[in-house]
C-alpha positions in Angstrom: 79.1 81.9 129.2 75.6 82.9 128.5 73.9 82.7 125.6 73.7 85.7 123.3 70.1 86.8 122.4 69.6 87.2 118.9 69.0 90.4 117.0 65.8 91.9 117.3 65.0 89.8 120.9 64.3 91.7 124.3 66.0 90.9 127.5 63.7 88.5 129.7 62.0 87.3 126.3 61.9 83.8 124.9 63.6 84.2 121.8 61.1 84.2 118.6 60.4 80.8 117.1 62.4 80.0 113.6 59.6 80.8 110.8 60.2 76.9 109.6 59.2 75.6 113.1 56.2 77.5 113.3 55.1 76.5 109.9 55.4 73.0 111.1 53.5 73.1 114.1 50.4 71.9 112.5 51.9 69.0 111.2 53.6 68.3 114.5 50.5 68.3 116.5 48.6 66.0 114.0 47.9 62.3 115.2 50.1 60.7 112.5 52.9 63.5 113.9 52.3 62.6 117.4 52.4 59.0 117.0 55.7 58.7 114.9 57.4 61.4 117.3 59.1 62.0 114.4 59.0 65.6 112.7 59.3 65.5 108.8 62.2 67.3 107.6 62.0 71.1 106.8 63.1 71.8 103.0 66.1 74.3 103.0 66.3 76.6 99.9 69.1 75.0 97.5 71.5 77.7 96.9 72.3 78.6 93.2 75.4 76.7 92.8 74.0 73.6 93.9 71.4 73.8 91.1 74.5 74.0 88.6 76.4 71.0 90.5 78.9 72.8 92.7 78.7 71.4 96.0 81.2 73.7 98.1 79.7 76.7 99.7 80.9 80.3 99.0 83.2 81.9 101.4 81.7 85.1 102.2 84.3 88.1 101.6 83.6 91.2 103.4 83.4 94.3 101.7 86.6 96.6 101.6 87.4 98.9 104.5 90.2 101.5 104.8 92.3 98.9 106.4 92.1 96.2 103.7 92.6 99.0 101.0 96.0 100.0 102.8 97.2 96.2 103.0 96.3 95.9 98.9 97.7 99.3 97.8 101.1 98.2 99.6 101.7 95.8 97.0 101.4 98.3 94.4 103.4 101.3 96.5 106.3 98.3 96.8 107.0 98.1 93.3 106.0 101.6 91.7 109.8 103.1 91.9 111.4 99.0 91.8 113.2 99.1 88.4 114.7 95.7 88.7 113.7 92.6 87.5 112.3 94.1 84.7 111.1 92.8 81.7 111.5 95.6 78.8 109.3 94.6 75.7 110.3 97.2 73.4 112.5 96.8 70.4 116.3 97.6 70.3 117.9 98.9 67.2 120.9 100.4 68.1 123.3 100.6 71.1 121.5 104.0 71.9 118.2 102.5 72.9 119.8 100.1 75.4 118.9 102.4 78.5 117.7 101.6 82.0 114.0 101.7 82.4 113.5 104.8 84.4 115.2 106.7 81.0 112.9 104.6 78.8 109.6 105.2 80.2 110.2 107.5 83.5 106.9 107.6 84.3 106.1 103.9 84.2 109.3 101.8 85.1 108.7 99.7 88.0 106.7 96.7 88.6 108.4 94.4 86.3 106.9 95.7 83.0 105.4 98.8 81.5 101.6 97.8 81.6 101.9 96.3 85.5 103.4 99.9 86.3 100.3 101.5 84.6 97.7 99.6 86.4 99.2 99.7 89.7 99.0 103.4 89.3 95.1 102.7 88.8 95.0 100.6 91.8 96.7 103.3 94.1 94.4 106.0 92.3 91.2 103.8 92.5 92.0 102.8 96.4 92.8 106.7 97.2 89.7 108.0 95.9 87.6 105.4 97.5 89.3 105.0 100.9 91.3 109.0 101.2 91.2 108.2 105.1 93.6 104.7 104.6 97.1 104.8 106.5 99.1 105.0 103.5 97.1 108.0 101.8 100.0 110.3 102.2 102.8 108.0 100.3 100.3 107.1 97.6 99.7 110.7 97.1 103.3 111.1 96.9 103.9 108.4 94.4 101.0 109.4 92.1 102.4 113.1 92.3 106.0 111.7 91.3 104.7 109.7 88.4 102.0 111.8 86.9 104.4 115.0 86.3 104.0 116.8 82.9 107.4 116.2 82.2 107.5 112.3 82.6 104.5 112.1 80.9 106.1 114.0 77.8 108.8 111.7 77.6 106.6 108.8 77.8 104.8 110.5 74.6 108.2 110.7 72.7 108.9 107.3 73.7 105.8 105.9 72.0 106.1 108.6 68.9 109.1 106.4 68.1 108.3 104.0 65.1 110.3 101.1 66.8 107.6 101.2 69.5 104.1 101.7 67.5 103.3 98.4 68.6 104.7 98.6 72.2 102.1 97.3 75.0 99.4 97.3 72.1 96.4 96.6 73.3 96.6 95.8 77.1 99.0 98.3 78.3 96.9 101.0 76.3 93.8 99.9 77.7 95.1 99.8 81.3 96.1 103.5 80.6 92.9 104.5 79.5 91.3 102.9 82.8 93.9 105.0 84.5 92.6 108.1 82.7 89.0 106.8 83.6 89.8 106.7 87.3 91.5 110.2 87.1 88.0 111.9 85.2 85.7 113.8 87.4 87.4 113.1 90.4 86.8 116.0 92.8 90.7 116.2 94.4 92.9 118.9 94.2 96.0 116.5 93.2 93.5 114.5 91.1 92.9 117.8 88.8 96.5 117.9 88.4 97.3 114.5 87.7 94.6 113.8 84.8 95.6 117.1 82.8 99.3 116.0 83.0 98.3 112.3 81.8 96.0 113.7 78.9 99.1 113.9 76.4 100.1 110.2 76.7 96.1 109.5 76.8 95.3 111.5 73.7 98.0 109.5 71.8 97.1 106.1 72.7 93.3 106.6 72.4 93.7 107.7 68.7 96.5 104.6 68.3 93.9 102.5 69.6 91.1 103.7 67.1 93.5 103.4 64.1 94.5 99.9 65.2 90.9 98.6 65.3 90.6 100.2 61.9 93.3 98.1 60.5 92.4 95.0 62.6 90.3 92.3 60.4 89.6 89.9 63.0 89.9 89.8 66.6 92.6 88.2 69.1 90.8 85.8 71.0 93.6 84.7 73.4 93.5 84.6 77.3 96.6 86.8 77.5 97.7 90.5 76.8 96.8 90.2 73.3 92.9 89.4 74.0 90.9 92.2 71.7 87.5 92.2 73.8 89.4 92.6 77.3 91.1 95.8 76.0 87.8 97.0 74.1 86.0 96.9 77.5 88.3 99.2 79.2 88.8 101.8 75.9 85.2 101.7 75.9 84.3 102.5 79.5 86.9 105.4 78.8 85.2 106.8 76.0 81.8 106.9 77.8 83.4 108.4 80.9 84.5 111.3 78.8 81.5 111.5 76.6 83.3 110.8 73.3 80.5 109.8 71.5 82.3 109.4 68.2 84.6 107.0 69.8 81.8 105.2 71.6 80.3 104.4 67.9 83.5 103.3 66.4 84.3 100.9 69.5 80.8 99.7 69.6 80.8 99.1 65.8 83.9 97.2 65.6 82.7 95.1 68.7 79.7 94.1 66.4 82.0 93.3 63.5 83.9 91.2 65.7 81.5 89.3 67.7 78.1 89.9 67.1 77.7 86.5 65.0 79.6 84.9 67.5 77.9 81.5 68.7 78.8 78.4 70.8 82.1 79.8 72.6 84.3 77.0 73.3 84.5 76.8 76.9 86.0 73.1 76.9 89.4 74.8 75.8 89.7 77.1 78.6 91.4 78.1 80.2 95.0 77.7 78.3 98.0 76.8 81.0 99.0 80.7 81.5 95.8 82.5 81.0 94.7 85.5 83.1 91.7 86.4 81.2 88.8 84.1 80.2 88.4 84.6 76.5 84.4 83.8 76.3 83.8 85.7 79.3 86.0 88.8 77.9 83.7 88.7 75.0 80.4 88.4 77.0 81.5 91.2 79.2 82.3 93.5 76.1 79.0 93.0 74.5 77.0 93.4 77.5 78.2 97.2 77.1 77.8 97.1 73.1 73.7 95.7 72.9 70.5 96.7 74.2 69.3 94.3 77.1 67.2 92.2 75.1 69.6 92.1 72.3 72.2 90.9 74.8 70.0 88.3 76.1 69.3 86.7 72.7 73.1 86.9 71.8 74.3 85.7 75.5 71.7 82.2 74.9 73.3 81.4 71.5 76.8 82.1 72.9 77.1 80.5 76.4 75.9 77.2 77.4 73.2 77.3 80.3 75.2 77.2 83.5 74.1 73.6 84.5 75.1 72.3 81.3 78.2 70.0 80.9 79.6 72.7 78.5 79.9 74.9 81.2 81.7 72.8 83.5 85.3 74.7 82.8 84.0 78.1 84.1 82.2 76.3 87.3 85.5 76.3 89.4 88.9 77.8 89.6 91.7 76.5 87.7 94.5 74.2 89.6 97.6 76.1 90.3 100.3 74.1 90.8 103.4 76.6 90.9 101.8 80.3 92.3 105.8 81.3 92.2 106.0 80.7 88.5 105.3 84.0 86.9 103.7 82.4 83.7 101.4 79.7 85.8 100.8 82.3 88.3 98.3 84.1 85.7 95.7 81.6 86.6 95.2 83.4 90.1 94.7 86.9 88.2 92.0 84.3 86.0 90.1 83.7 89.0 89.7 87.3 89.7 88.6 88.3 85.8 85.9 85.4 86.0 84.7 87.1 89.0 84.4 90.5 87.7 83.1 89.3 84.3 80.7 87.2 85.6 79.4 89.8 87.7 79.1 92.2 84.9 77.1 89.8 82.9 74.7 89.1 85.7 74.2 92.5 86.1 73.2 92.9 82.6 70.3 90.0 82.5 66.7 90.7 83.8 65.9 89.9 87.2 63.7 87.0 86.5 66.9 85.4 84.8 68.0 82.2 86.7 71.5 82.9 85.8 72.0 86.0 87.4 72.2 84.1 90.8 74.3 81.5 89.7 76.6 83.9 88.0 76.8 86.0 91.2 77.8 83.2 93.3 80.3 81.9 90.9 82.3 85.5 91.0 82.2 85.0 94.5 83.7 81.8 94.7 86.4 82.8 92.0 87.4 85.8 93.7 87.5 83.9 97.1 90.3 81.5 95.5 91.8 84.3 93.8 92.4 86.0 97.1 93.4 82.9 99.1 96.2 82.3 96.5 97.8 85.5 95.7 99.4 86.0 99.0 101.7 82.7 98.1 102.7 84.1 94.8 106.3 85.9 95.3 107.2 88.9 93.2 106.1 87.3 89.9 102.5 87.8 91.4 102.8 90.7 93.6 103.6 93.3 91.0 100.6 92.7 89.4 97.8 91.0 91.0 96.6 93.8 93.3 95.0 95.3 90.4 93.0 92.1 89.2 92.2 91.8 92.8 91.1 95.5 93.2 89.1 95.1 90.0 87.4 92.0 91.1 86.4 93.4 94.6 84.8 96.5 93.3 82.6 95.0 90.9 81.4 92.5 93.7 80.9 95.4 96.1 79.3 97.7 93.9 76.9 94.6 92.9 76.1 93.6 96.5 
């Protein structure tokens, strides 16, 4: 096979010399170089990860296209109407409350549990909005139209209004419901203009519940699973910003400052716990970069996270070991890689261009994203029913940053 000319060269012309070789020519022609016949090594730029002790190269994840979008959305489509197995999570206080999931919450009853059904719908909406030409677009539209109908959403509101369901899916599921509303807001699409208003009664109900909950919460929940307060507040704040609700923005930011402004030296050494899918330290940093002005955020981050090359930062420099991807709880650690990816990208984007941490955080995000994508395909239904959402959120963050 004949050699392929490098980009920018012309047929019949010698390929241009590498810049490093051109710069080395004077030294190669010096008396010392000619007598030794051994050119000095050309220094290669160190990768940002090498500077923090991570030796492995970062796999390059290509930007999403319509074909990849169809592959990813297939996971959410496969479970949107899959009622069983199902983990209800609601309180039962009589025989009449023992009903099939499709009767209990008719809009979001598939995908194993309510919150996974909700963010599965976000996945479908987000991919349809960005890739309307993907092969499964019509199936996605049908699924969203079926779930986001006024009568089904009215039944969801009635379910949440029952006193026994006051804490159901708080705050994680509520946050994802508001993320779905954020995606639908302002989408110039004939179907989305129906879906948004249909979902609005449930959005309004849970948005008000969230503020009430924050007013009564004395300290935040800092665990690495569904109860994490910072994780939820990032989604809720993005919703309030998207819809222009200045009062709700102010109240969420005030509570975030109450909870986290005084935090110092986040205990990264304790991350992750064995079933985490959220990084408590990075979730907090990802929230506070939304709350604080840039200079104030840098000062806060300096006291909150150690330098990426410090020993104390080591647990965040590589993906957690997943010994049983099919165990639905241990498999949470796959989702942790995606959460680390999108939060590291978010924090990097909030830092000044001169801050050396920007490049390191971006490279670490790419490393975590690649690890999660590699492992999620072998997670079985225990992972497939929810990991598409986390994978998509991370991929969108990385693509938008690039």
